C-alpha positions, 0 to 999 in steps of 0.5 A: 360474275360481276355485281352488275351481271348478277342483277341480270338474274334479278327477275328469277331471283325475285321468285326465290323470295317465295321459296326455301332459297336462303343464300344472301350471296347467290341471290341478289334480291334475298341478299340486298342490303337495301331490301333487308334494311326495309324488312325483307329478311324479317318478313320472310322469317316471320311469314315462314314461322307463321306457316310452319305453326299452321302446318304443325297445328294440322299435324298435331294428331301425329304426336302425343301431347307430351311430345308436342309440349316438349318440342314447343318448349325446347325445339327438339325431342329425345326419345330413348329406347326408341325401338324394341330391343330385338328390332334395334338389334336387327337394325344394328346387324344390317348396318354393321354388315352393309358394305357399299360405296360411301361418300366422305368429307374431311373438315378440320379434325372431323372425318364424316362418312355418309352411306345413302339409305335410298331406293338403291340400298334399302330394299336389301335391309328389311329391318331398317326399311321397316323402321324408317317407314314406320308411323312412329318414325315418320310422324315425328319427322312430319310434325317437327319438319311441318310437312308429310314427306319421306326424309332423306336418309343416310348412315352417318359416321363421324370420326372426331379428332381423327387428326390434329386440326381445328374443329370442323365448321359444324362445331360453330353455333349456327342455324341451318336456315330461316324456316322450320326444318328437321334433322334427326339422329337414331344413334347406333352407338353411345355418344358421350358428353365429352365427344361430338354430341349434338348441342342445341340452344333450347327454345331457339327454334322460336325467334324472339325479339332480340333474335329478330333484331340480330338476324336483321343486322346480319342480313345487311352485311351477310352478302359481302361478309367474310363468313362463307356459310353465313353468306349462304344463309346458314347464320353463324353466331358466337357464344357471346352473341347467343348469351345476349339473345336471352335464350337458355344455356346450350345443352349437349345431348349425351345419349345411349344407343337406340336413342332418337334425337330429332330437332328443328335445326332452324334453332341454334345448334352445333356439333359438340367439341370433342375432347378426344378421339371418338366415333359416332354412328347413326341413321341420319335424316333430314327434310326441307320444303318450301316454307311458304306452302299452306299445305302439309303434303309434298308438291311432288309425289313420293315415288319409293323407287326413285328415292335418292336416284336424283341425288345420285345422278347429281353426284355422278355429274359433279364427280365426272366434272372434277375427274382427275382433280384432287378430292375436295369436299364430298366425294365417292370414296369407294366401298366402305362399312359404317365403321371402316376407319378413316 
């Protein structure tokens, strides 16, 4: 699509300014250098942050004062021994026994598998279903994500250095988006410090003055820049640039099984560089909503029987469209267990 034909979509793209849309490349309004030079991206960043603060204030009763203070300081929480031993053992047993179609993706030296936990798979997993529906689990996700909504769930398996190649794109420091959001990992396996441990820059969920100046500069060139993910709104940053922003040193979070790590991934983070072959398995969750909404509930009603079915329908359409072509990107890979080797 040429640049002038993209502008034919400008009226529709203008509506995207008031949503979670983030792509500088795909939205000619959000990606406009002229508008961002005059403050559009900075305005969206600040407005989304203010609304997120208001929603979290409304949800403050869902978490302890200690957790709220730790999150405000760091942008993430670490909850060791999250489940009672017998509950965790039951969840581990269900996940280990599950053998269903999975989605897989290879990038650099990393192989990632996702087994959706939704209305198709969860009904047969009594212990797992009880955990992810529990108040202890849901309340943390609501507070960190600043919305009351059921997160999208998967069993995530990551094989690091399964082949000789460069690190995957998630191994570069980045921010997922411009507004408060949440991702979590309830680890079923140990994650050693030398493996692909989640690494977070403490306090970077709050944009300080240097961060805002840096984001403004990036927004002016992101649309035409060479970094695809930055152009799509997930800003990449070098370690040298991070140091100049004035945040504390990144922390690589080595954890034991039965640890929940939950973070606002608008802060800078990455998948840690793995020194050798490693495998980590977790219950992975994420949730993202329109950051400009003043209320903490979801716009659409949550229908448990429909959770995940829309995503599966979209995946089916995409698979059908590329039938007969080599599998690139995320694709259904057949029946797998969480620990099935690549």
